[in-house]
Phi, psi and omega in degrees: 000124180234130181232161178145154180256002175204167181301323187292334184243029174296141172222146178133186184227140174234126178240139176232133173231128183243125176268179182306128178197181177232137177225115181051044179072009177260126177281129175255121180272319180193156177190146174206151178209147175224120184240123178249137172253116183202138176049039178084012179236150168256108184259115178266102181288321180207143168218126178214124176221126180239119183226175174291343182265321187197169171234129181238141174221145180199158175195157178132205185208156168227150179288153176259354175209168191300332180278353184250115187229129179208191184226139180233131179249140180222135175231126177238124182246131176248106182289330180208130176298343179303328179291344182260009187311319182307325185256340184257336184265137178284320183241154179293345181265356182296139179278140176223137178209159172121167179236157181211150178223133178234126177240123178225147176234123180253136179216142183128215175231168191305329184258004176199090181228171179231157176226137171242125183212164176219135177234132177232152179214153178216146182058039188280136174211119178203138175053034174086356179256154175217159174214130175295320173211153180218138175223133178235125179231138180197164173221122179233132178243173176073019181280150003269350193277316186229074183295142178209147182144200187217149175226138174238134179242127178234122177238136179242146176053062190249143173230121179227126180051037178083355181264122181267130177235131179291317179205139177230135179229134176228131175249127179236134177245134179251129179242161175301000000 
């Protein structure tokens, strides 16, 4: 039960428990989340979701108004890109392989937050391109309205459009 007449003064608890089911061709094995709204914060006590595509875990809080500031951590593990076929493959016969991990820390409040994150992948193969390893690191602030920050992408042992690269590095900077 959650009550309040604005985002800033919500109070209460929301709990979600998911049993075995299917959503958009993704098998869901189990999931649960507990979100508390208290003192201007949305506190995620627990988040766990296990599916055929990924496993996600998270905990922490974000503020519901400018004076409420906190941190939320999220980890998503993709054991096999095959579980992401619906979104990554052009054709149902496209080959997909590899593993990926995403770790993110969100801090701030809902209308002005930042994220610091790292994504890694290994043995990646999708849409005819491959990478032995891939790493993306970045920090973005001013989200969601005015993103600014930097992201670095490093790919090793990569083949894209028939071009083999031992190492590729891209640095991207976002300005106001």
